[in-house]
C-alpha positions in Angstrom: 66.8 -30.3 10.2 64.8 -31.4 13.2 65.1 -34.6 15.1 62.6 -35.1 17.9 63.2 -37.5 20.8 61.0 -38.4 23.8 62.0 -35.6 26.2 64.5 -33.6 24.2 65.2 -32.5 20.7 68.2 -31.3 18.6 68.3 -28.4 16.2 71.3 -27.5 14.1 71.4 -24.1 12.5 73.2 -23.9 9.2 74.1 -20.2 9.2 76.7 -18.6 11.4 76.9 -18.4 14.3 75.8 -22.1 14.7 74.2 -23.1 17.9 72.7 -26.2 19.3 70.3 -26.6 22.2 69.3 -29.7 24.1 66.6 -29.6 26.7 66.4 -32.5 29.1 63.7 -32.5 31.8 63.4 -34.8 34.9 61.1 -34.6 37.9 62.7 -31.6 39.7 65.8 -30.9 37.8 66.0 -29.6 34.2 69.1 -29.3 32.1 69.6 -27.3 28.9 72.7 -28.0 26.8 74.0 -25.6 24.2 77.1 -24.9 22.2 78.5 -21.7 20.8 81.0 -21.6 17.9 82.8 -18.4 19.0 83.3 -16.3 22.0 80.2 -14.3 22.8 78.0 -12.8 25.6 75.3 -15.4 26.1 71.9 -14.9 27.6 69.5 -17.9 28.2 66.1 -17.1 29.6 63.1 -19.2 30.5 59.5 -18.0 29.7 56.1 -19.3 30.5 53.4 -19.9 27.8 52.2 -16.3 28.2 55.7 -14.9 27.5 56.4 -13.9 31.1 60.1 -14.2 32.0 60.5 -16.9 34.6 64.2 -17.0 35.1 67.5 -15.9 33.6 69.6 -19.0 33.5 72.8 -17.6 31.8 73.9 -14.0 31.4 77.7 -14.0 30.9 80.6 -14.0 28.5 81.4 -17.5 27.2 84.2 -18.9 25.2 83.5 -21.1 22.2 82.5 -24.6 23.4 79.7 -26.8 24.8 77.8 -25.9 27.9 74.9 -27.0 30.0 72.9 -25.2 32.6 70.9 -27.0 35.4 67.9 -25.4 37.0 65.5 -26.4 39.7 62.0 -26.9 38.2 60.4 -27.8 41.6 58.5 -24.5 41.7 57.3 -24.7 38.1 54.0 -26.4 37.2 53.7 -28.9 34.4 53.2 -27.3 31.1 54.8 -25.6 28.1 57.7 -23.3 28.6 60.0 -21.5 26.1 63.7 -20.8 26.5 65.6 -18.3 24.4 69.3 -18.3 23.7 70.7 -14.9 22.5 74.3 -13.8 21.8 75.8 -10.4 21.2 76.5 -11.5 17.6 72.8 -11.2 16.8 71.9 -14.9 17.1 68.5 -15.6 18.7 66.9 -19.0 19.0 63.8 -19.8 20.9 62.7 -23.4 21.7 59.8 -25.1 23.3 60.1 -27.3 26.4 57.4 -29.5 27.9 57.7 -30.0 31.6 56.0 -33.1 33.0 55.8 -33.9 36.7 
């Protein structure tokens, strides 16, 4: 079930483990919100349109709950980026983010 908003969107996965991602982009700061239903090792990476890894935003063990990560987008050009959330439980989700400056 997809709901698209102006600068962010919401996706709810209906199979375990459930995860939710919220990207929100401003001029030089970007925030991605996510939630995990159970304790897991979480990795959140940012990629450019060619698939080149730009940054590792999160790479640590997390307890169940809601989280957000802020990153500086000052050195990134306007364009399309992808971010991927993976957990050690086998969950992988990739979303598109449009960065406008």
